[in-house]
C-alpha positions in Angstrom: -9.8 62.4 131.3 -6.7 64.1 129.8 -5.2 60.7 129.0 -8.3 59.7 127.1 -8.2 63.0 125.1 -4.5 62.4 124.3 -5.2 58.9 123.0 -8.1 60.1 120.9 -6.0 62.9 119.5 -3.2 60.5 118.6 -5.6 58.2 116.9 -7.1 61.1 114.9 -3.7 62.3 113.8 -2.7 58.8 112.7 -5.9 58.4 110.8 -5.5 61.8 109.1 -2.0 60.8 107.9 -2.8 57.2 107.0 -5.6 58.0 104.5 -3.5 60.1 102.1 -0.6 57.7 102.4 -2.9 54.8 101.4 -4.3 56.8 98.5 -0.8 57.7 97.3 0.4 54.1 97.3 -2.6 52.8 95.3 -0.9 53.1 91.9 1.9 50.8 93.2 -0.6 48.0 93.8 -1.8 47.9 90.2 1.4 46.5 88.8 1.1 49.0 85.9 4.2 50.8 84.7 4.4 54.1 82.9 4.8 54.2 79.1 8.4 53.5 78.1 9.2 51.6 81.2 9.6 47.8 81.0 7.1 45.8 82.9 7.8 44.8 86.5 9.4 41.5 87.1 8.7 39.2 90.0 10.9 36.5 91.4 9.2 33.1 91.8 11.2 30.5 93.6 14.8 30.6 94.5 16.3 30.6 91.0 17.8 34.1 90.5 19.3 33.4 87.1 16.7 35.3 85.1 17.0 38.3 87.5 20.7 38.3 87.1 20.5 38.2 83.3 18.0 41.1 83.2 20.2 43.2 85.6 23.4 42.5 83.7 21.8 43.0 80.2 22.3 46.8 80.4 25.5 47.1 82.4 26.5 50.4 80.7 23.5 52.2 82.3 22.6 53.0 85.9 20.3 50.3 87.4 18.3 49.8 90.5 17.4 46.5 92.1 14.7 46.8 94.8 13.9 43.7 96.9 10.8 44.1 99.0 9.8 41.7 101.6 6.6 41.5 103.8 8.6 41.0 106.9 
């Protein structure tokens, strides 16, 4: 019985942590940016020329390039 209780406890802890995390990440799924920030860009295809041009356009400022992948 103690093994079953341990599993139930682990599942309860994971569920308790996952719900607030999902709520906190909801604004990221809307593709809305705060006022003053340029809109998000997405890469379609393999041509990175537009991305390179956007990145190099403001070379005198700090920039951040984030590449997210589902894998």
